[in-house]
ZAMAR-150256 format. One record per residue: x, y, z of N, C-alpha, C in turn; residue in one letter. Coordinates in nm, 2 decimals, decimal comma. Layout:
BEGIN
+--------+--------+--------+--------+--------+--------+--------+--------+--------+------+
:     nu :     nv :     nw :    cau :    cav :    caw :     cu :     cv :     cw : type :
+--------+--------+--------+--------+--------+--------+--------+--------+--------+------+
:      X :      Y :      Z :      X :      Y :      Z :      X :      Y :      Z :    A :
...
+--------+--------+--------+--------+--------+--------+--------+--------+--------+------+
# end
This chain:
BEGIN
+--------+--------+--------+--------+--------+--------+--------+--------+--------+------+
:     nu :     nv :     nw :    cau :    cav :    caw :     cu :     cv :     cw : type :
+--------+--------+--------+--------+--------+--------+--------+--------+--------+------+
:   9,67 :   4,92 :  -0,28 :   9,63 :   4,78 :  -0,29 :   9,72 :   4,71 :  -0,39 :    M :
:   9,77 :   4,60 :  -0,35 :   9,86 :   4,52 :  -0,43 :   9,78 :   4,45 :  -0,54 :    S :
:   9,85 :   4,42 :  -0,64 :   9,79 :   4,34 :  -0,75 :   9,75 :   4,20 :  -0,71 :    T :
:   9,81 :   4,15 :  -0,61 :   9,78 :   4,02 :  -0,56 :   9,65 :   4,01 :  -0,49 :    E :
:   9,61 :   4,12 :  -0,43 :   9,48 :   4,12 :  -0,35 :   9,36 :   4,14 :  -0,44 :    A :
:   9,38 :   4,19 :  -0,56 :   9,27 :   4,21 :  -0,65 :   9,19 :   4,08 :  -0,69 :    I :
:   9,27 :   3,97 :  -0,73 :   9,20 :   3,85 :  -0,76 :   9,13 :   3,79 :  -0,64 :    P :
:   9,18 :   3,81 :  -0,52 :   9,11 :   3,76 :  -0,40 :   8,98 :   3,83 :  -0,38 :    A :
:   8,99 :   3,96 :  -0,40 :   8,87 :   4,04 :  -0,38 :   8,76 :   4,00 :  -0,48 :    I :
:   8,81 :   3,98 :  -0,61 :   8,71 :   3,94 :  -0,71 :   8,65 :   3,81 :  -0,68 :    L :
:   8,73 :   3,72 :  -0,63 :   8,68 :   3,59 :  -0,59 :   8,57 :   3,60 :  -0,48 :    L :
:   8,60 :   3,69 :  -0,38 :   8,51 :   3,71 :  -0,27 :   8,38 :   3,77 :  -0,32 :    V :
:   8,39 :   3,87 :  -0,41 :   8,28 :   3,93 :  -0,47 :   8,19 :   3,83 :  -0,55 :    L :
:   8,26 :   3,75 :  -0,63 :   8,19 :   3,64 :  -0,70 :   8,12 :   3,55 :  -0,61 :    L :
:   8,19 :   3,51 :  -0,50 :   8,12 :   3,42 :  -0,40 :   8,00 :   3,48 :  -0,34 :    G :
:   8,02 :   3,61 :  -0,31 :   7,90 :   3,68 :  -0,25 :   7,79 :   3,69 :  -0,35 :    I :
:   7,82 :   3,72 :  -0,47 :   7,72 :   3,73 :  -0,57 :   7,65 :   3,59 :  -0,59 :    G :
:   7,73 :   3,49 :  -0,60 :   7,67 :   3,35 :  -0,61 :   7,58 :   3,32 :  -0,49 :    A :
:   7,63 :   3,35 :  -0,37 :   7,55 :   3,32 :  -0,26 :   7,42 :   3,40 :  -0,26 :    L :
:   7,43 :   3,53 :  -0,30 :   7,31 :   3,61 :  -0,31 :   7,21 :   3,56 :  -0,40 :    G :
:   7,27 :   3,51 :  -0,52 :   7,17 :   3,45 :  -0,62 :   7,11 :   3,33 :  -0,56 :    G :
:   7,18 :   3,24 :  -0,48 :   7,12 :   3,12 :  -0,42 :   7,02 :   3,16 :  -0,32 :    M :
:   7,05 :   3,27 :  -0,25 :   6,95 :   3,32 :  -0,15 :   6,82 :   3,36 :  -0,22 :    V :
:   6,84 :   3,44 :  -0,32 :   6,72 :   3,49 :  -0,40 :   6,64 :   3,37 :  -0,45 :    V :
:   6,71 :   3,27 :  -0,51 :   6,64 :   3,15 :  -0,56 :   6,57 :   3,07 :  -0,45 :    M :
:   6,63 :   3,06 :  -0,34 :   6,57 :   2,99 :  -0,23 :   6,45 :   3,06 :  -0,18 :    E :
:   6,46 :   3,20 :  -0,17 :   6,35 :   3,28 :  -0,12 :   6,23 :   3,26 :  -0,22 :    V :
:   6,26 :   3,26 :  -0,35 :   6,16 :   3,25 :  -0,45 :   6,09 :   3,11 :  -0,44 :    S :
:   6,18 :   3,01 :  -0,42 :   6,12 :   2,87 :  -0,41 :   6,03 :   2,86 :  -0,29 :    R :
:   6,08 :   2,92 :  -0,18 :   6,00 :   2,92 :  -0,05 :   5,87 :   2,99 :  -0,07 :    L :
:   5,87 :   3,11 :  -0,15 :   5,75 :   3,18 :  -0,17 :   5,65 :   3,10 :  -0,26 :    G :
:   5,71 :   3,03 :  -0,36 :   5,62 :   2,95 :  -0,44 :   5,56 :   2,83 :  -0,36 :    L :
:   5,64 :   2,77 :  -0,28 :   5,59 :   2,67 :  -0,19 :   5,48 :   2,72 :  -0,10 :    L :
:   5,51 :   2,84 :  -0,05 :   5,41 :   2,90 :   0,05 :   5,28 :   2,92 :  -0,03 :    S :
:   5,29 :   2,97 :  -0,15 :   5,17 :   3,00 :  -0,23 :   5,09 :   2,87 :  -0,26 :    A :
:   5,17 :   2,76 :  -0,29 :   5,10 :   2,64 :  -0,32 :   5,04 :   2,58 :  -0,19 :    R :
:   5,11 :   2,60 :  -0,08 :   5,05 :   2,55 :   0,04 :   4,92 :   2,63 :   0,08 :    R :
:   4,92 :   2,76 :   0,05 :   4,80 :   2,83 :   0,08 :   4,68 :   2,79 :  -0,01 :    A :
:   4,72 :   2,76 :  -0,14 :   4,61 :   2,71 :  -0,23 :   4,56 :   2,57 :  -0,19 :    L :
:   4,65 :   2,48 :  -0,15 :   4,61 :   2,35 :  -0,10 :   4,52 :   2,37 :   0,03 :    V :
:   4,56 :   2,46 :   0,11 :   4,49 :   2,48 :   0,24 :   4,34 :   2,53 :   0,20 :    Q :
:   4,33 :   2,62 :   0,10 :   4,20 :   2,67 :   0,06 :   4,12 :   2,56 :   0,01 :    K :
:   4,18 :   2,47 :  -0,07 :   4,11 :   2,36 :  -0,12 :   4,06 :   2,26 :  -0,01 :    R :
:   4,15 :   2,24 :   0,09 :   4,11 :   2,16 :   0,20 :   3,99 :   2,22 :   0,27 :    I :
:   4,00 :   2,35 :   0,30 :   3,89 :   2,42 :   0,36 :   3,76 :   2,41 :   0,28 :    E :
:   3,77 :   2,42 :   0,15 :   3,65 :   2,41 :   0,07 :   3,60 :   2,27 :   0,07 :    A :
:   3,68 :   2,17 :   0,07 :   3,64 :   2,03 :   0,08 :   3,57 :   2,00 :   0,22 :    L :
:   3,63 :   2,06 :   0,32 :   3,57 :   2,05 :   0,46 :   3,43 :   2,11 :   0,46 :    R :
:   3,42 :   2,23 :   0,40 :   3,29 :   2,29 :   0,40 :   3,19 :   2,21 :   0,32 :    S :
:   3,23 :   2,16 :   0,20 :   3,14 :   2,08 :   0,12 :   3,10 :   1,95 :   0,19 :    E :
:   3,20 :   1,89 :   0,27 :   3,17 :   1,77 :   0,35 :   3,06 :   1,80 :   0,45 :    T :
:   3,08 :   1,92 :   0,52 :   2,98 :   1,95 :   0,62 :   2,84 :   1,97 :   0,56 :    E :
:   2,84 :   2,04 :   0,44 :   2,71 :   2,06 :   0,38 :   2,65 :   1,93 :   0,33 :    R :
:   2,74 :   1,84 :   0,29 :   2,69 :   1,71 :   0,25 :   2,63 :   1,63 :   0,37 :    A :
:   2,70 :   1,64 :   0,48 :   2,65 :   1,58 :   0,60 :   2,51 :   1,63 :   0,64 :    R :
:   2,50 :   1,77 :   0,63 :   2,38 :   1,83 :   0,67 :   2,27 :   1,78 :   0,57 :    E :
:   2,30 :   1,78 :   0,44 :   2,20 :   1,73 :   0,35 :   2,16 :   1,58 :   0,38 :    R :
:   2,26 :   1,50 :   0,41 :   2,23 :   1,36 :   0,44 :   2,14 :   1,35 :   0,56 :    A :
:   2,17 :   1,44 :   0,66 :   2,09 :   1,44 :   0,78 :   1,94 :   1,48 :   0,75 :    G :
:   1,93 :   1,58 :   0,66 :   1,80 :   1,62 :   0,62 :   1,72 :   1,51 :   0,54 :    Q :
:   1,80 :   1,44 :   0,46 :   1,74 :   1,33 :   0,38 :   1,70 :   1,22 :   0,47 :    I :
:   1,78 :   1,19 :   0,57 :   1,75 :   1,08 :   0,67 :   1,62 :   1,12 :   0,74 :    D :
:   1,61 :   1,25 :   0,79 :   1,49 :   1,29 :   0,86 :   1,37 :   1,28 :   0,77 :    A :
:   1,39 :   1,32 :   0,64 :   1,28 :   1,31 :   0,55 :   1,23 :   1,17 :   0,52 :    A :
:   1,33 :   1,08 :   0,52 :   1,30 :   0,94 :   0,50 :   1,22 :   0,88 :   0,62 :    I :
:   1,27 :   0,92 :   0,74 :   1,20 :   0,88 :   0,86 :   1,05 :   0,93 :   0,86 :    E :
:   1,04 :   1,06 :   0,82 :   0,90 :   1,11 :   0,82 :   0,82 :   1,04 :   0,72 :    R :
:   0,88 :   1,01 :   0,60 :   0,81 :   0,94 :   0,50 :   0,77 :   0,80 :   0,54 :    G :
:   0,86 :   0,73 :   0,61 :   0,82 :   0,60 :   0,66 :   0,71 :   0,60 :   0,77 :    Q :
:   0,72 :   0,71 :   0,85 :   0,61 :   0,72 :   0,95 :   0,48 :   0,75 :   0,88 :    A :
:   0,48 :   0,83 :   0,78 :   0,36 :   0,86 :   0,71 :   0,31 :   0,74 :   0,64 :    Q :
:   0,40 :   0,66 :   0,58 :   0,36 :   0,53 :   0,51 :   0,29 :   0,44 :   0,61 :    L :
:   0,36 :   0,43 :   0,73 :   0,30 :   0,34 :   0,83 :   0,16 :   0,39 :   0,87 :    A :
:   0,15 :   0,52 :   0,88 :   0,02 :   0,58 :   0,92 :  -0,09 :   0,55 :   0,81 :    H :
:  -0,05 :   0,57 :   0,68 :  -0,14 :   0,54 :   0,57 :  -0,18 :   0,40 :   0,57 :    F :
:  -0,08 :   0,31 :   0,59 :  -0,11 :   0,16 :   0,59 :  -0,20 :   0,13 :   0,70 :    A :
:  -0,18 :   0,18 :   0,82 :  -0,28 :   0,16 :   0,92 :  -0,42 :   0,21 :   0,89 :    A :
:  -0,42 :   0,33 :   0,83 :  -0,55 :   0,39 :   0,79 :  -0,62 :   0,30 :   0,68 :    E :
:  -0,54 :   0,25 :   0,59 :  -0,60 :   0,17 :   0,49 :  -0,66 :   0,04 :   0,55 :    V :
:  -0,58 :  -0,02 :   0,64 :  -0,64 :  -0,14 :   0,71 :  -0,76 :  -0,10 :   0,79 :    Q :
:  -0,76 :   0,01 :   0,86 :  -0,88 :   0,05 :   0,93 :  -1,00 :   0,07 :   0,84 :    R :
:  -0,98 :   0,14 :   0,73 :  -1,09 :   0,16 :   0,64 :  -1,14 :   0,03 :   0,57 :    L :
:  -1,04 :  -0,06 :   0,54 :  -1,08 :  -0,19 :   0,49 :  -1,16 :  -0,27 :   0,59 :    A :
:  -1,12 :  -0,26 :   0,71 :  -1,20 :  -0,33 :   0,82 :  -1,34 :  -0,27 :   0,83 :    S :
:  -1,34 :  -0,13 :   0,83 :  -1,47 :  -0,06 :   0,84 :  -1,56 :  -0,10 :   0,72 :    L :
:  -1,50 :  -0,10 :   0,60 :  -1,57 :  -0,14 :   0,48 :  -1,63 :  -0,28 :   0,49 :    L :
:  -1,55 :  -0,37 :   0,54 :  -1,60 :  -0,51 :   0,56 :  -1,72 :  -0,51 :   0,66 :    R :
:  -1,70 :  -0,43 :   0,76 :  -1,81 :  -0,42 :   0,86 :  -1,94 :  -0,37 :   0,80 :    T :
:  -1,92 :  -0,26 :   0,72 :  -2,03 :  -0,19 :   0,66 :  -2,10 :  -0,29 :   0,56 :    V :
:  -2,02 :  -0,36 :   0,48 :  -2,07 :  -0,45 :   0,39 :  -2,14 :  -0,57 :   0,46 :    E :
:  -2,09 :  -0,61 :   0,57 :  -2,15 :  -0,72 :   0,65 :  -2,29 :  -0,67 :   0,71 :    A :
:  -2,29 :  -0,54 :   0,74 :  -2,42 :  -0,49 :   0,81 :  -2,52 :  -0,45 :   0,70 :    D :
:  -2,48 :  -0,42 :   0,58 :  -2,57 :  -0,37 :   0,48 :  -2,64 :  -0,48 :   0,41 :    R :
:  -2,72 :  -0,56 :   0,48 :  -2,81 :  -0,66 :   0,42 :  -2,93 :  -0,59 :   0,38 :    V :
:  -2,95 :  -0,57 :   0,25 :  -3,07 :  -0,49 :   0,21 :  -3,20 :  -0,58 :   0,21 :    E :
:  -3,18 :  -0,71 :   0,18 :  -3,30 :  -0,79 :   0,17 :  -3,26 :  -0,93 :   0,22 :    L :
:  -3,35 :  -0,99 :   0,31 :  -3,33 :  -1,12 :   0,36 :  -3,44 :  -1,21 :   0,30 :    V :
:  -3,41 :  -1,32 :   0,24 :  -3,51 :  -1,41 :   0,19 :  -3,52 :  -1,53 :   0,29 :    H :
:  -3,64 :  -1,55 :   0,34 :  -3,66 :  -1,66 :   0,44 :  -3,71 :  -1,78 :   0,36 :    D :
:  -3,64 :  -1,89 :   0,38 :  -3,68 :  -2,02 :   0,31 :  -3,70 :  -2,13 :   0,42 :    L :
:  -3,81 :  -2,20 :   0,40 :  -3,84 :  -2,30 :   0,50 :  -3,94 :  -2,26 :   0,60 :    G :
:  -3,96 :  -2,33 :   0,70 :  -4,07 :  -2,30 :   0,80 :  -4,00 :  -2,26 :   0,93 :    A :
:  -4,01 :  -2,13 :   0,96 :  -3,95 :  -2,08 :   1,09 :  -4,02 :  -2,14 :   1,21 :    P :
:  -3,95 :  -2,18 :   1,31 :  -4,01 :  -2,25 :   1,42 :  -3,98 :  -2,17 :   1,55 :    D :
:  -3,96 :  -2,04 :   1,54 :  -3,94 :  -1,95 :   1,65 :  -3,80 :  -1,94 :   1,69 :    G :
:  -3,71 :  -2,01 :   1,63 :  -3,56 :  -1,99 :   1,65 :  -3,49 :  -1,94 :   1,53 :    R :
:  -3,37 :  -1,89 :   1,55 :  -3,30 :  -1,83 :   1,43 :  -3,28 :  -1,94 :   1,32 :    P :
:  -3,27 :  -1,90 :   1,20 :  -3,25 :  -1,99 :   1,09 :  -3,11 :  -2,06 :   1,11 :    A :
:  -3,10 :  -2,19 :   1,09 :  -2,97 :  -2,25 :   1,11 :  -2,87 :  -2,23 :   1,00 :    P :
:  -2,92 :  -2,19 :   0,88 :  -2,83 :  -2,18 :   0,77 :  -2,84 :  -2,04 :   0,71 :    F :
:  -2,73 :  -1,99 :   0,65 :  -2,73 :  -1,86 :   0,58 :  -2,65 :  -1,87 :   0,45 :    R :
:  -2,69 :  -1,80 :   0,35 :  -2,63 :  -1,81 :   0,22 :  -2,64 :  -1,67 :   0,15 :    C :
:  -2,53 :  -1,63 :   0,10 :  -2,52 :  -1,50 :   0,02 :  -2,57 :  -1,53 :  -0,12 :    V :
:  -2,65 :  -1,44 :  -0,17 :  -2,71 :  -1,46 :  -0,31 :  -2,64 :  -1,36 :  -0,40 :    L :
:  -2,61 :  -1,40 :  -0,52 :  -2,56 :  -1,31 :  -0,62 :  -2,62 :  -1,34 :  -0,76 :    R :
:  -2,60 :  -1,25 :  -0,85 :  -2,67 :  -1,27 :  -0,98 :  -2,56 :  -1,31 :  -1,09 :    T :
:  -2,61 :  -1,37 :  -1,20 :  -2,51 :  -1,40 :  -1,31 :  -2,47 :  -1,27 :  -1,38 :    V :
:  -2,36 :  -1,28 :  -1,45 :  -2,31 :  -1,16 :  -1,52 :  -2,41 :  -1,09 :  -1,62 :    P :
:  -2,49 :  -1,18 :  -1,69 :  -2,59 :  -1,12 :  -1,79 :  -2,73 :  -1,11 :  -1,73 :    D :
:  -2,74 :  -1,09 :  -1,60 :  -2,86 :  -1,08 :  -1,53 :  -2,95 :  -0,97 :  -1,59 :    F :
:  -2,90 :  -0,86 :  -1,63 :  -2,98 :  -0,75 :  -1,68 :  -3,05 :  -0,79 :  -1,81 :    A :
:  -3,00 :  -0,89 :  -1,88 :  -3,06 :  -0,93 :  -2,01 :  -3,16 :  -1,04 :  -2,00 :    R :
:  -3,18 :  -1,09 :  -1,87 :  -3,27 :  -1,20 :  -1,86 :  -3,42 :  -1,16 :  -1,87 :    L :
:  -3,50 :  -1,25 :  -1,91 :  -3,64 :  -1,22 :  -1,93 :  -3,70 :  -1,19 :  -1,79 :    D :
:  -3,77 :  -1,08 :  -1,78 :  -3,83 :  -1,04 :  -1,65 :  -3,92 :  -1,15 :  -1,59 :    Q :
:  -3,98 :  -1,23 :  -1,68 :  -4,07 :  -1,33 :  -1,63 :  -4,00 :  -1,44 :  -1,54 :    R :
:  -3,87 :  -1,45 :  -1,57 :  -3,79 :  -1,55 :  -1,49 :  -3,72 :  -1,49 :  -1,37 :    H :
:  -3,73 :  -1,36 :  -1,35 :  -3,66 :  -1,29 :  -1,24 :  -3,75 :  -1,30 :  -1,12 :    V :
:  -3,69 :  -1,35 :  -1,01 :  -3,76 :  -1,36 :  -0,88 :  -3,77 :  -1,23 :  -0,82 :    V :
:  -3,90 :  -1,19 :  -0,79 :  -3,92 :  -1,05 :  -0,73 :  -3,88 :  -0,95 :  -0,83 :    F :
:  -3,86 :  -0,83 :  -0,78 :  -3,82 :  -0,72 :  -0,87 :  -3,67 :  -0,72 :  -0,91 :    S :
:  -3,64 :  -0,68 :  -1,03 :  -3,50 :  -0,69 :  -1,07 :  -3,42 :  -0,59 :  -0,99 :    R :
:  -3,48 :  -0,48 :  -0,94 :  -3,40 :  -0,38 :  -0,87 :  -3,34 :  -0,43 :  -0,74 :    D :
:  -3,41 :  -0,52 :  -0,67 :  -3,36 :  -0,56 :  -0,54 :  -3,23 :  -0,64 :  -0,55 :    I :
:  -3,20 :  -0,69 :  -0,67 :  -3,08 :  -0,77 :  -0,69 :  -2,96 :  -0,68 :  -0,71 :    W :
:  -2,98 :  -0,55 :  -0,72 :  -2,87 :  -0,45 :  -0,73 :  -2,81 :  -0,43 :  -0,59 :    Q :
:  -2,88 :  -0,48 :  -0,49 :  -2,84 :  -0,47 :  -0,35 :  -2,78 :  -0,60 :  -0,30 :    R :
:  -2,74 :  -0,60 :  -0,18 :  -2,69 :  -0,73 :  -0,12 :  -2,81 :  -0,81 :  -0,07 :    K :
:  -2,81 :  -0,93 :  -0,11 :  -2,92 :  -1,02 :  -0,07 :  -2,86 :  -1,15 :  -0,01 :    N :
:  -2,93 :  -1,19 :   0,10 :  -2,90 :  -1,32 :   0,16 :  -3,02 :  -1,40 :   0,18 :    V :
:  -3,00 :  -1,53 :   0,20 :  -3,11 :  -1,62 :   0,23 :  -3,09 :  -1,69 :   0,37 :    A :
:  -3,19 :  -1,69 :   0,45 :  -3,19 :  -1,76 :   0,57 :  -3,28 :  -1,88 :   0,55 :    H :
:  -3,21 :  -2,00 :   0,58 :  -3,28 :  -2,12 :   0,54 :  -3,30 :  -2,21 :   0,67 :    V :
:  -3,43 :  -2,25 :   0,69 :  -3,46 :  -2,34 :   0,79 :  -3,46 :  -2,48 :   0,74 :    W :
:  -3,37 :  -2,56 :   0,78 :  -3,36 :  -2,70 :   0,73 :  -3,28 :  -2,77 :   0,84 :    A :
:  -3,28 :  -2,91 :   0,83 :  -3,21 :  -2,99 :   0,92 :  -3,07 :  -3,01 :   0,88 :    D :
:  -3,04 :  -3,01 :   0,76 :  -2,90 :  -3,04 :   0,71 :  -2,86 :  -2,94 :   0,60 :    T :
:  -2,73 :  -2,92 :   0,58 :  -2,69 :  -2,84 :   0,46 :  -2,75 :  -2,89 :   0,33 :    P :
:  -2,76 :  -3,02 :   0,31 :  -2,81 :  -3,07 :   0,19 :  -2,96 :  -3,03 :   0,16 :    E :
:  -3,04 :  -3,03 :   0,27 :  -3,17 :  -2,99 :   0,26 :  -3,18 :  -2,84 :   0,23 :    Q :
:  -3,09 :  -2,76 :   0,30 :  -3,09 :  -2,62 :   0,27 :  -3,05 :  -2,59 :   0,13 :    A :
:  -2,96 :  -2,67 :   0,08 :  -2,92 :  -2,65 :  -0,06 :  -3,03 :  -2,68 :  -0,16 :    H :
:  -3,11 :  -2,79 :  -0,13 :  -3,22 :  -2,82 :  -0,21 :  -3,33 :  -2,71 :  -0,21 :    A :
:  -3,35 :  -2,65 :  -0,09 :  -3,45 :  -2,54 :  -0,09 :  -3,40 :  -2,42 :  -0,17 :    Q :
:  -3,27 :  -2,39 :  -0,17 :  -3,22 :  -2,28 :  -0,25 :  -3,24 :  -2,31 :  -0,39 :    L :
:  -3,22 :  -2,43 :  -0,44 :  -3,23 :  -2,47 :  -0,58 :  -3,38 :  -2,45 :  -0,62 :    L :
:  -3,47 :  -2,49 :  -0,53 :  -3,61 :  -2,48 :  -0,57 :  -3,65 :  -2,33 :  -0,57 :    R :
:  -3,60 :  -2,25 :  -0,48 :  -3,64 :  -2,11 :  -0,47 :  -3,58 :  -2,03 :  -0,58 :    A :
:  -3,46 :  -2,06 :  -0,61 :  -3,38 :  -1,98 :  -0,71 :  -3,33 :  -2,07 :  -0,82 :    F :
:  -3,42 :  -2,10 :  -0,92 :  -3,37 :  -2,19 :  -1,03 :  -3,27 :  -2,12 :  -1,12 :    P :
:  -3,21 :  -2,20 :  -1,20 :  -3,10 :  -2,14 :  -1,29 :  -3,15 :  -2,03 :  -1,38 :    A :
:  -3,28 :  -2,05 :  -1,43 :  -3,32 :  -1,95 :  -1,52 :  -3,36 :  -1,81 :  -1,45 :    R :
:  -3,36 :  -1,81 :  -1,32 :  -3,38 :  -1,69 :  -1,25 :  -3,26 :  -1,60 :  -1,25 :    S :
:  -3,14 :  -1,65 :  -1,28 :  -3,02 :  -1,57 :  -1,28 :  -2,96 :  -1,55 :  -1,15 :    G :
:  -3,01 :  -1,61 :  -1,04 :  -2,96 :  -1,59 :  -0,91 :  -2,88 :  -1,72 :  -0,87 :    V :
:  -2,76 :  -1,69 :  -0,82 :  -2,67 :  -1,80 :  -0,78 :  -2,65 :  -1,79 :  -0,63 :    L :
:  -2,65 :  -1,91 :  -0,57 :  -2,63 :  -1,92 :  -0,42 :  -2,49 :  -1,94 :  -0,39 :    A :
:  -2,44 :  -1,87 :  -0,29 :  -2,30 :  -1,89 :  -0,25 :  -2,29 :  -2,01 :  -0,15 :    G :
:  -2,18 :  -2,02 :  -0,08 :  -2,16 :  -2,13 :   0,02 :  -2,26 :  -2,12 :   0,13 :    A :
:  -2,31 :  -2,23 :   0,17 :  -2,41 :  -2,24 :   0,28 :  -2,33 :  -2,24 :   0,41 :    I :
:  -2,37 :  -2,15 :   0,50 :  -2,30 :  -2,13 :   0,63 :  -2,39 :  -2,16 :   0,74 :    E :
:  -2,35 :  -2,24 :   0,84 :  -2,43 :  -2,26 :   0,95 :  -2,43 :  -2,14 :   1,04 :    R :
:  -2,54 :  -2,09 :   1,08 :  -2,55 :  -1,97 :   1,16 :  -2,53 :  -2,01 :   1,31 :    V :
:  -2,43 :  -1,94 :   1,37 :  -2,40 :  -1,97 :   1,51 :  -2,49 :  -1,88 :   1,60 :    T :
:  -2,48 :  -1,90 :   1,73 :  -2,56 :  -1,82 :   1,82 :  -2,52 :  -1,68 :   1,82 :    E :
:  -2,39 :  -1,65 :   1,78 :  -2,34 :  -1,51 :   1,78 :  -2,38 :  -1,44 :   1,66 :    R :
:  -2,45 :  -1,50 :   1,56 :  -2,48 :  -1,44 :   1,44 :  -2,57 :  -1,32 :   1,46 :    A :
:  -2,56 :  -1,22 :   1,37 :  -2,64 :  -1,10 :   1,38 :  -2,79 :  -1,14 :   1,36 :    A :
:  -2,88 :  -1,07 :   1,43 :  -3,02 :  -1,09 :   1,41 :  -3,06 :  -1,06 :   1,26 :    P :
:  -3,17 :  -1,12 :   1,23 :  -3,23 :  -1,09 :   1,09 :  -3,26 :  -0,95 :   1,08 :    I :
:  -3,23 :  -0,88 :   0,97 :  -3,26 :  -0,75 :   0,94 :  -3,42 :  -0,73 :   0,93 :    Q :
:  -3,47 :  -0,61 :   0,97 :  -3,61 :  -0,59 :   0,97 :  -3,67 :  -0,60 :   0,83 :    P :
:  -3,60 :  -0,56 :   0,72 :  -3,65 :  -0,56 :   0,59 :  -3,64 :  -0,71 :   0,53 :    M :
:  -3,75 :  -0,78 :   0,54 :  -3,75 :  -0,92 :   0,50 :  -3,84 :  -0,94 :   0,38 :    T :
:  -3,79 :  -1,02 :   0,28 :  -3,87 :  -1,05 :   0,16 :  -3,98 :  -1,15 :   0,19 :    A :
:  -4,08 :  -1,16 :   0,12 :  -4,18 :  -1,27 :   0,14 :  -4,11 :  -1,40 :   0,10 :    P :
:  -4,17 :  -1,50 :   0,16 :  -4,12 :  -1,64 :   0,13 :  -4,12 :  -1,66 :  -0,02 :    K :
:  -4,00 :  -1,71 :  -0,07 :  -3,99 :  -1,73 :  -0,22 :  -4,07 :  -1,85 :  -0,25 :    T :
:  -4,16 :  -1,84 :  -0,36 :  -4,24 :  -1,96 :  -0,39 :  -4,16 :  -2,06 :  -0,46 :    P :
:  -4,20 :  -2,19 :  -0,44 :  -4,14 :  -2,30 :  -0,50 :  -4,21 :  -2,32 :  -0,64 :    D :
:  -4,16 :  -2,42 :  -0,71 :  -4,23 :  -2,45 :  -0,83 :  -4,14 :  -2,45 :  -0,96 :    G :
:  -4,01 :  -2,43 :  -0,94 :  -3,92 :  -2,43 :  -1,05 :  -3,82 :  -2,55 :  -1,03 :    F :
:  -3,78 :  -2,61 :  -1,14 :  -3,68 :  -2,71 :  -1,14 :  -3,54 :  -2,64 :  -1,16 :    I :
:  -3,45 :  -2,65 :  -1,07 :  -3,33 :  -2,57 :  -1,08 :  -3,22 :  -2,65 :  -1,16 :    A :
:  -3,13 :  -2,58 :  -1,21 :  -3,01 :  -2,64 :  -1,28 :  -2,90 :  -2,63 :  -1,18 :    D :
:  -2,86 :  -2,74 :  -1,11 :  -2,76 :  -2,74 :  -1,01 :  -2,63 :  -2,69 :  -1,06 :    P :
:  -2,60 :  -2,70 :  -1,19 :  -2,47 :  -2,65 :  -1,24 :  -2,45 :  -2,50 :  -1,23 :    S :
:  -2,56 :  -2,43 :  -1,22 :  -2,55 :  -2,28 :  -1,21 :  -2,57 :  -2,23 :  -1,07 :    L :
:  -2,59 :  -2,31 :  -0,97 :  -2,61 :  -2,27 :  -0,84 :  -2,49 :  -2,33 :  -0,75 :    V :
:  -2,42 :  -2,24 :  -0,69 :  -2,30 :  -2,28 :  -0,61 :  -2,35 :  -2,33 :  -0,47 :    A :
:  -2,30 :  -2,44 :  -0,43 :  -2,34 :  -2,49 :  -0,30 :  -2,26 :  -2,41 :  -0,19 :    A :
+--------+--------+--------+--------+--------+--------+--------+--------+--------+------+
# end
C-alpha cells in the first residue's frame, strides 16, 4: 500500500464513522419520538375513556333528572288531588246548622259560615250561644229572609258581638246547593243587640 492511499483510507474511515454516528443519533431521535408518540397515544386513549365515562354519567344524570321531574309532577298532582279532597271534605263536614227565620217548606235562600273570635275561649259562658264545644266544629247558618240585608239583620240578632261568634259573607243558596245536614241546632233565640263592627257581612 502506498503512502498516498493511507490518507484516503483514513478519510473514508472518518466519513464512515461520522455517518455511523449520525445514523445512531437519528435512530436514537426516532426512538425518543416513538416513545413520546406512544405516551401521547396513551394519554389520548385515557382521555377518550374518561370522555366515554363522562358521557355515561351525564346520561345517568339526565335519566335521574327525568325520573325526578316525573316524580315531582306526580307529587304535584297528588297534592292537588289531596287539596281538592280536603276542600270537599271540609265542605261536607258541616257539624251544625243554625236555622234562622221562618222556614216555609223550601230551602233557605241564604247561607253563612260562622266563626269565633280569637279570644272565644276566655269569653263568659253566659254570653256564649249554646254550648262552647259546638264552636270547635264547623258551623253554618241557613237564613230565611227576603233580602241579604234582612238575613244580615237576623244574624246580628242571633249572634251578638258579646257572643264571640262572627258571621262570614252571606251567600245566596242556589238550587244546586247541598241539602241541609240532619244535625240541626234549635232556632237561635233573639233578644240581643249586636255590635255590627264585630260581625262580618
